[in-house]
C-alpha positions in Angstrom: -14.7 23.5 36.1 -14.8 21.7 32.7 -18.5 21.1 32.9 -19.2 24.7 34.2 -17.2 26.1 31.3 -18.8 23.8 28.8 -22.3 24.8 30.1 -21.4 28.5 30.0 -20.0 28.3 26.4 -23.0 26.3 25.2 -25.4 28.8 26.7 -23.5 31.8 25.2 -23.3 30.2 21.8 -27.0 29.5 21.8 -27.8 33.2 21.3 -24.8 34.0 19.1 -25.3 34.8 15.5 -22.1 33.6 13.8 -18.7 32.6 15.2 -17.4 34.2 18.4 -15.0 37.1 17.8 -14.2 37.7 21.5 -15.0 36.2 24.8 -15.5 38.2 28.0 -14.9 35.7 30.8 -15.4 35.9 34.5 -15.2 33.6 37.4 -15.4 33.9 41.2 -12.0 33.9 42.9 -12.9 30.6 44.5 -12.3 28.9 41.2 -8.8 27.8 40.0 -8.2 30.7 37.6 -5.6 28.9 35.5 -8.0 25.9 35.0 -10.8 28.3 34.0 -8.5 30.1 31.6 -7.3 26.8 30.1 -10.8 25.4 29.7 -12.2 28.5 28.0 -9.1 28.6 25.7 -9.7 24.9 24.8 -13.5 25.4 24.3 -13.0 28.6 22.2 -9.8 28.0 20.1 -8.5 31.1 18.4 -11.0 33.4 20.2 -9.4 36.3 22.2 -10.3 36.0 25.8 -10.7 39.0 28.2 -11.0 37.6 31.7 -11.1 38.6 35.3 -12.1 37.3 38.7 -15.0 38.6 40.8 -15.7 38.4 44.5 -18.6 36.5 45.9 -20.8 35.8 42.9 -21.5 36.5 39.2 -24.6 38.1 38.1 -26.4 36.0 35.5 -29.8 35.9 33.8 -30.9 33.6 36.5 -29.6 35.8 39.3 -26.6 35.9 41.5 -24.5 32.7 41.5 -21.6 31.9 43.9 -18.6 29.9 42.7 -19.6 30.5 39.1 -18.0 30.9 35.7 -19.5 33.0 33.0 -18.9 34.2 29.4 -20.3 36.8 27.1 -19.5 35.9 23.5 -19.6 38.6 20.8 -19.6 38.0 17.0 -18.5 40.9 14.9 -18.9 39.2 11.6 -16.9 41.2 9.1 -17.7 44.6 10.7 -14.9 44.5 13.3 -12.0 42.8 14.9 -11.0 42.2 18.5 -7.6 41.7 20.1 -6.4 41.1 23.7 -3.2 41.9 25.4 -2.0 40.7 28.8 1.1 41.5 30.7 1.2 40.5 34.4 3.8 43.0 35.5 3.5 46.0 33.2 0.5 47.9 31.9 2.9 49.8 29.6 4.1 46.5 28.0 0.4 45.4 27.6 -0.4 48.7 25.8 2.7 48.3 23.6 1.7 44.7 22.6 -1.8 45.8 21.9 -0.6 48.7 19.7 1.4 46.2 17.7 -1.8 44.0 17.3 -4.3 46.8 16.7 -3.0 50.1 15.5 -6.2 52.2 15.9 -9.1 50.6 17.8 -12.5 52.3 18.1 -12.5 51.6 21.9 -10.6 49.7 24.5 -12.0 47.5 27.3 -9.5 46.9 30.0 -9.5 45.1 33.3 -6.9 45.7 36.0 -6.0 44.6 39.4 -6.5 47.0 42.4 -3.9 49.7 42.4 -2.8 49.2 38.8 -5.8 50.9 37.1 -4.5 54.5 36.7 -1.1 53.4 35.4 -2.7 51.2 32.8 -5.1 54.0 31.8 -2.1 56.4 31.5 -0.2 53.9 29.3 -3.3 53.3 27.1 -3.9 57.1 26.7 -0.2 57.5 25.6 -0.4 54.7 23.0 -3.9 55.4 21.9 -4.7 59.1 22.2 -8.4 59.9 21.9 -9.5 56.3 22.1 -12.2 55.7 24.8 -11.2 53.3 27.5 -13.8 51.3 29.5 -13.3 48.7 32.1 -13.1 47.7 35.7 -11.1 46.1 38.4 -10.7 42.4 39.3 -11.7 41.4 42.8 -11.4 38.7 45.4 -13.4 38.0 48.6 -11.1 39.5 51.2 -9.0 42.2 49.3 -6.1 39.8 49.9 -4.5 40.0 46.4 -6.1 36.7 45.2 -7.7 38.6 42.3 -6.7 38.0 38.7 -7.0 39.2 35.1 -6.2 36.7 32.3 -6.3 36.0 28.6 -6.3 32.9 26.5 -2.5 32.6 26.9 -1.1 30.8 29.9 0.8 33.0 32.4 4.6 33.2 32.0 6.6 30.7 34.1 
């Protein structure tokens, strides 16, 4: 995992103009998600991470890759800011934390686990009326609950 993350970060940085403002990270569920999270957090200190697992493979410039990790880095320069919020048990709590971090975002990108999507969207609509919400659902290979969403912060004990 360390070499895969290092390669993904180097590749993403090669086409980045400026410092990374946010990292959109994905890995297949066959990876150790906490190790992936930890490696990206170490490779991109201070950069908000928005991560989720995928089933089967990741789509890359080179095609579909099984067992992969990937990252999209965005640099906003001085035009914008990014924040992430993660709460394993409560979409309402995540929305509340995000509100404390970013009062009025232009848009929200969210990832959720299966079954939690609508509750999270409702919480975001309540805290951020009129703000568009985009996103998707984490996945695993067997719909067994092995899916995951994550940020740069380690999960609570």
